[in-house]
C-alpha positions in Angstrom: 81.8 149.9 52.3 78.4 149.7 50.7 77.9 153.7 51.4 81.0 154.3 49.1 79.6 152.5 46.2 75.8 153.2 46.6 73.6 156.4 46.7 70.0 156.6 47.8 67.8 158.5 45.7 64.2 159.8 46.1 61.5 158.1 44.0 58.8 160.1 42.6 55.5 158.7 41.7 54.3 159.4 38.3 50.7 159.9 37.2 50.9 162.0 34.2 52.1 161.4 30.8 53.6 165.0 30.0 55.7 164.7 33.4 56.9 161.1 32.0 57.7 162.3 28.5 59.6 165.1 30.0 61.5 163.4 32.5 62.4 160.9 29.8 63.6 163.8 27.9 66.5 164.4 30.2 67.8 161.2 30.9 70.9 160.0 29.1 70.3 156.4 30.1 67.5 154.6 32.1 67.2 151.5 33.9 63.6 149.6 34.5 62.9 147.4 37.4 59.7 146.0 38.6 60.3 145.3 42.4 57.7 142.8 42.9 56.0 140.1 40.6 53.3 141.9 38.3 50.3 140.1 36.7 51.0 139.3 32.9 49.1 142.2 31.7 50.6 144.8 33.8 53.8 143.4 33.0 53.1 143.8 29.4 52.0 147.1 29.8 55.4 147.9 31.7 57.5 146.2 29.1 55.5 148.4 26.3 56.4 151.4 28.4 59.8 150.5 28.3 60.1 150.0 24.8 58.3 153.2 24.0 60.5 155.1 26.1 63.8 153.8 24.9 62.6 154.2 21.3 61.4 157.8 22.1 64.9 158.6 23.6 66.6 158.3 20.2 64.3 160.4 18.5 62.5 163.1 20.8 64.2 165.9 19.4 63.1 165.3 16.0 59.3 165.6 17.5 57.3 168.6 16.9 55.4 170.0 19.7 52.2 168.8 18.4 53.7 165.4 18.0 54.7 165.7 21.6 51.3 166.1 22.5 50.2 162.8 21.4 53.0 161.2 23.3 51.7 162.5 26.3 48.5 161.1 25.2 50.1 157.4 24.6 52.1 157.8 27.7 49.2 158.6 29.9 47.3 155.6 28.4 50.0 153.1 29.5 49.8 154.8 32.8 46.1 154.5 33.6 46.7 151.1 32.4 49.5 150.1 35.0 46.8 151.9 37.4 43.9 149.8 36.2 46.2 147.0 37.0 47.0 148.1 40.4 50.4 149.3 39.8 52.6 152.8 40.3 55.2 154.0 38.2 58.1 155.9 40.2 61.5 157.6 38.6 64.3 158.3 40.6 66.6 160.5 38.6 70.7 160.0 39.6 74.0 160.8 38.4 76.4 158.1 37.7 80.0 157.7 36.8 80.7 155.7 33.9 83.6 154.6 31.8 87.4 153.8 32.7 88.9 155.0 35.7 91.3 157.3 33.8 88.7 158.9 31.9 85.3 158.6 33.5 82.3 160.9 32.2 78.8 161.6 34.0 75.3 160.2 32.9 72.2 161.6 34.1 70.0 158.2 34.8 66.2 157.6 35.2 65.4 154.5 37.4 62.0 153.4 36.5 60.1 151.2 39.2 56.8 149.2 38.9 55.2 148.1 41.9 51.9 147.6 43.6 50.3 150.5 44.2 50.6 151.3 48.0 54.2 149.5 47.8 56.1 151.8 45.8 59.1 153.0 47.8 60.2 156.4 49.0 63.8 155.8 47.9 66.0 153.6 46.2 69.9 152.4 46.6 72.0 152.4 43.2 75.6 152.3 42.4 77.2 155.4 42.2 79.3 154.1 38.7 79.3 151.5 36.4 82.3 150.4 34.2 81.6 150.1 30.2 
């Protein structure tokens, strides 16, 4: 029964601010999870990254190419802070069906996962659909 309701997604480690920005631009929804306890500083940084990416997702189309270079730098700084704290960031990309059963629609979802370096899983299991 669980196989019908879930899907396994590959998790890719992210180490580059530009890569993180580009992947965030292609998502229509996102989910953030730390799969283990983080230090206070790494938890704060992960929360800042979450806020940044959620805010950016609403306005990225308005950014110039030059401004996107600054976004790359700011995201890289956050990734570097996480790394200094011993935390890795991974992204799994999936499609989910959302909405009512009579009128479902698909969304591309980025699943951002934080874990201590060396403990980032190679894949995660997520629900195939959500009700809205």
